[in-house]
N, C-alpha and C positions, 0 to 999 in steps of 0.2 A: 627847103627845111634846114634849119641850122640850131645848134644849141645855143640857148639863151645866156649872155654873159651875166645875167642877174640871178643865176641859180647857183647855190652852193653845192659843192661836191659831196658833203656829208649831209644825210637826212636828219634833221633835228625835230624830234617830236615833242611838243610841249603838252604835258598831261597836267592839268589844273583842276584842283578841287573847285567846285562851283562856289565863286564868291557872291557877295551880295551886290545889288544894283547893277550897274552896267560895267563893272570891272573886268568882266570876261571880254566884253567887246574891246577895251583898251588892249587887252593881252593879244587877242586876235589882230587887230589893226597893226599894232607896233611889231608883234612878232612876224607877221607877214613882211613888213617893211625889212626886218632884220634878216629874214631868210627861212623862217620856219617851215618845215614840210607838211605839218599837220598839227591839229589842235585836238586833245582828247580830254573834254570835260568829264568829271567824275565825282561820284558821292562818297564821302568818307565820313567816319564817325562823328567828326565835329563840324561837318558842313551845316552851315547855318540856313542856307536856302532850302525851302522845302521843295522837293522835287515832285512835279506834276507831269506825267507823260503827255497830257494833251497841250499844255502850255509850252513844253519843251519843244515840241514839233514846230511851233511858230518861231520860238527863239532860235532853234537851230537854222532855219531858213534865213532868219535875220543875220546870224552869225556867218552864214556862207556868202551872204551878200557883202558883208563887211570884208571878209577875206578877199573876195573878187575884186573889190573896188581898191583895196590897199595894194594887191598884187599888180593892178594896172598902174597905179600911181608910182610904185616902186620899180616899174619896168621888169617885173618878174616873168619868167618863161611860163610858169604854171601857177595854177591858184592852189593854195594849201588846202588839204582836206580838213573839214571840221565834222568830227565824228558826233553821233547822238550821245548823250551822257551815258557813262558805263558805271557799274558797280565797282567796288573796291577789288574784289577778286578778279573780276574781268579784266580790270586794268593791269593787275599784277600778271596775269596770264599774257597780255600783250607785251608788257614791258621786258619780261624775261626772255623773249625771243630776239631782242635787240643786241647788237654788238656791245654796247655800252648802255646800261640803265643807272642814272643818277638820281637819287632819292635826296632831295634837299630838306635837310632836317635842322632845326634851329638848335637843337640839343647836341648836334654833333661838333666836338671840338677837335677830334684827332685828325680828320682829313678835311682839307679844303678843296673846293672844286677844281682849282688848278692842279693840285697835286694828285687827284684822281685822274684827270685827263692825262697828265703826262705818264703816270703809272700804266695807264692802259695802252700805251705805245701809239705810234701812229695810226690814225684812221684813214682807211682806204676810201676812195670815191665810191658812193653808194652805200657805205656803212650807216646804220641806224644808231642814233643816239637818243635815249629817251630821258627827258628831264620831268620829273615828278615833283610837283609843288602842292603843298597842303593848303587847307582852308585858313580863315582868318584866326581860328583858335589853335592852329597847329595840328600836328598828327598826334595821336595816342601813343603811348609806349608800346602798346600791343601791335599797332599798325607798323611802327618802326622795326620792331622785331620781325613781324611778318615779311615785311619788305627785304630786309637783310637776308632772311632765310631763303627767300626766293631768288636772291642773287643781285638785287638792286643795291648799289653802292651808296651808303649814307655819306653825304657831303655837307659841309658847312659853307656859308657864303661870306664869311668874315665875321668881324666882331659886333656889327650892327644887326638888329633884327629888322628885316625888310617886310614891307606890306606884301601880301601874296601876290599881287599883280606886278610889283616891283621885282620880286624875287625871280619869277618866271622869265622876264626879260633880261635881267641881269645875267642869269644862268645862261640863257641862249646866246647872248653876246659874247660871253666868255667862251663858250664852246666854238664859236665862229672865229674869235681871235686866236685861240689856241690851235685851230686847224689852218690858219692862214688865211681865212676869208675876210678879216678885217685888218690886215696888216701884221698879224701874229707871226710867230716863228714856225 
């Protein structure tokens, strides 16, 4: 038994508000290739998808299969976890236990993702980084305030407004770049 060269030292967890269609499948597939440790779908105030627990069990199994196949293709040493969909407060409870919890918020103009990562200081192997990305309609101001009050760091991803599935992947890639997993410093 030996450590897989395809596994990043830092555990990046992508928390994604349930998007429409098969967009979450894209996030899982590409996020697994990039190196995500887990995926946490959740329901927020502006989530468009109607959550149905019976249907979600089947979809969760499909998502897990996608993660497994993407992990094999990317020569990962482990398959990322795909959680059952969470409620907003349950997600916040999970995120606030991480070493660093980043809340991607389109109205955040003061702190960019890069700046928050650098301000947090070096991340050690095994540290957990949560990336929380909202639905197609964005987060409500009340959700943003609650996330900040619970210790999540609001960050912007630049001057462009990204689609929800793009934002998750860009943020994960930036974390891996900044931690040296993708040639970063």
